[in-house]
N, C-alpha and C positions, 0 to 999 in steps of 0.2 A: 462633118461636124455634128456632134450630138445635139439633139433638139430637146428642149424642155417640154415635158408633157403635163397636161392638166391633171391634177390630182384626182384619183378615182374616189368614189364614196368610201371605199374601204380604207384608203390612205388617209382621208380626212378624218375618219372615225378613230384612227390609231391614237391620236392624242386627245380625243373627245370623249363621247359617252362610252362607258364600259360595256362590252358586248354581253348579251344575255347569256347566263350560264345554262348549259344544256344538262339535262338529267343524264345519268349514265345510260339508261335505256334509249333515250332519244339519240344520243351520240352513237351508240352501237348500231341502232337501226339505220341511221344515215350512213355510217361507215360501211355497213353490209351492202347497201345499195351501190355506193361508190365503188367498192371493191368488185362488185358484180360487173360494173361498167369497165373496170380495168381489165377484167378477163376478156370482155368483148374487144377492148382495144388491143390486147395481146394477140388475139386470134386474127384481127384485121392486119396488124403489123406483120405477122408471120406470112399471111396469105398474100399481101400486097408487096412485101419486101421493103416496106417503109423503114427509114432510119431516123432516129430521134436522139437528141442530146438534151438533157435537163441539167442545168447548173443550179446548185444549192449553195448560196453564200449567206452571210449575215453575221451578227454578233455571236460570240461564244455563249452557249446555253440558251440560244434563241429557239431551239426546237427543230432544227433541221433533221437530226437523226430520228426523231419521233415520226416525222412525216415520211421519211424514207422507209422506215420500218413498216408503216401501215401501207405504203405503196407496194411493197414487195412481198408481204406475208401471204398473199393468196394467189400469186402469179409465179411463173417459171423463172428461176434464176438464169436460164439460158436465153431468155428474152429481155427481162429487166435485170441489167447488170450494174451493180454498184461499184464505183471507182472512188477509193479514198486513198490517195497516194501519200506515202510518208515523205519526210524531208528529202530533197534531192541528194543523190550520192555525189562524190567528188567528180566522177565522170560526167554525170548529168549536168553539173554546174557549168561544164565547158561546152555543152550543146546549145543549139538554138533554144531559146526559152520555151517555146511551144512544143518542142520535139517530144518530150516525154508524155505529153497529153495526147498527141496524135496517135500513138500506138494503141490507145484505148478507144478510139473513135468507132462508131458502129458499122458493122457490115449490114447487109440487107436483113430485115426482120429482127432488129435489135433496138432496144431502148437503153441508153447509157445514162445513169444517174451519177453525176459528179458531186460527191460530198466534199466540197471545196474544189477549186479548179484553178485555171490559169490566172484567176483574179486574186490569187495569193499575193501576186506582185503588187497589186494596188492596195492591199490591206496589210496583212501582217509583215510582209517584207518591207513595205514602205515605213510603217510605224516603228518597226524594230531595227531599221537600218540594215536589213539583210541584203539590200540591193543598193546600187549607187543612184544618185539623182538622174544620171544619164540613162541608166537601165529602166528606171521608173518612168521617165518622160517618154522614152522610146516605146515602152509598153502601152501607155495611154494613147499614143499616136497609132500604134499598130493594131490594137485590139479590134476596133471597128472594121478595119480592112480584113483582118483574119476571120471575123464572124461573117462578113459578106461572102467570103470564099466558101465558108461552111454552108451557107444557105444556097449559094449558086451550085453547089454539088448535091442538091436535093436532100439535104439533111435538115430536119426540123430542129430549130434551136430555141429553147425556152429558158429564161434566166430568172431565178427567184432570189430576192433579198429578204431574209427574215429579220424583223425589227422587234426588239424587246426593250422594255423600259429599264432604266437604271435600277429602279427598286426591285423589279421582278428578276432581273439578272442576279442581283445580290442575294435574293431569296433562294434562287436555284443553286448558286454556288455554295451557299451555306448548307443547303440540303445535301449536296454532294459531300461536303466535309463531315456532316453528321451521320451519314448513312454509309456503312462499310461497303455495301453493294455498289455504290455509285462513286466511291472515292477515286476509282481508276479514271473516271471521266475528267477529273480536275488536273490539268497539266500546268507546268510553269508558264506556258503561253497564256493560259486562262487567267492566271493571277495578274500577269502583266496587262492583259486587256482590261481587267477590273481597275487597275490603277491609271490606265491611259484612256479612259472613256472618250474624252473630247479629241484626243489624237486620232482615235479610230473614227469618230464622227467626221472629222475633217477629211480623212482619207476616203471615207464613203462618199462624201459630197463631191470630192474631186473626181472619183471614179464615175459617179453618175453623170457629172457634167461632161465627161469625155466619152462615155460608152453607152449612155441611155439614148439609143438611136431609134429613129422611126422603124427601121428594118429589123432591129434586134433590141427591143426595149427591156428594161428591168421591170419586174413585177414585185411590188413590195407586199410582204405578208406580215400584218400585225400579229404578234405571237405571244402577247401576255397571257392569253387564254389558249392553252395548248390544244384542247379538243377542238375549239372553233378554228384555230389555225390549220389543223390537220384536214378538217373537212373542207375549209375554204380553199386550201392549196390544191387538194386532189380534185375538187370540183373544177377549179380554174384550169388545171392541167388538162383535164378531159376536154374542156371547151376550146383548147388551143390546137387540138389535133383533129383533122377532118375524118375521123373513123366512123364506121357504121357497123351495125350488127350484121354479120354474115351468117348464112345458113351453115349449121354444123351437122355432121352425120350423127344419127342416133346410135347410141352404144347399147348393145345387149350382151349380157354375160353368157347366155346360152347354158348348155349343160356341161358340167365338169366331167372330164374324161377319167374314169375310174379303172381303166385298164392297167394292170400291173399293181393293183392295190395291195398294200401291206401295212403293218403296224409301224408307221414312221415316227410315232411318239416314243415307242419302246426303244427305237434305235438311238435316241438321244440320252438314254440312261447311262450314267457314268461320265458324261461330259461335264465341262466346267460351267454349270448354271450359276448365274450371279445370285447372291442372297436376296430373298424375297422379303425385304423390310417393310414394304408398303402394300 
């Protein structure tokens, strides 16, 4: 049975004082430090064969994608792998619900970042009636046991819920409407979530009640301030994995081998060089 957890200071501040706005330089300096730690984590994961799953859930436009982008932009995609599954196929709908997620679970030396996860059943599928009451109730009963099996198989599991206010979500949606570069982000499901705010709130509350366990808790990320949320989430993620900096071999370029030297620039003449507009 899920156990209620005492609110952290961060959670308590979500509806309280507005977090201090970071300057761009302060944000970039902190992000650079954290991304340096992610490189150390990556090396440790590869050397030790650790297996990690990170679940990113939350309201639409809450900033999950921005955090995932900053997590992955300075590390190897062979170690940090993002999984963002589309809607299930007709065949997948007939499988065990968890089946299509299992095929993306980590092998040794991998960190899997689920941009949405099996918790779709507790969120969008519940609110939009994409599953039956029986399927939904079975999921809530099954999820804690499923996650215990994950942990017992030596996989580190970390779950994040990104929480954004009603006003900030509306501002971000409007920004997507007004900016041609961002309009692709706004889906029919997003507009439905905008109209069904409290339905999603109730689905979230029921999900937490059933799956916020001592052994696999939910970590809430207040995300009205995107930059703060990114730094707070990455910092917290690093604190959840017992990595340490390992010695790495020194890399030296040495001398370039010029044996067989020829004019390799001239040999490109007449090839299809793209126009140099910039």
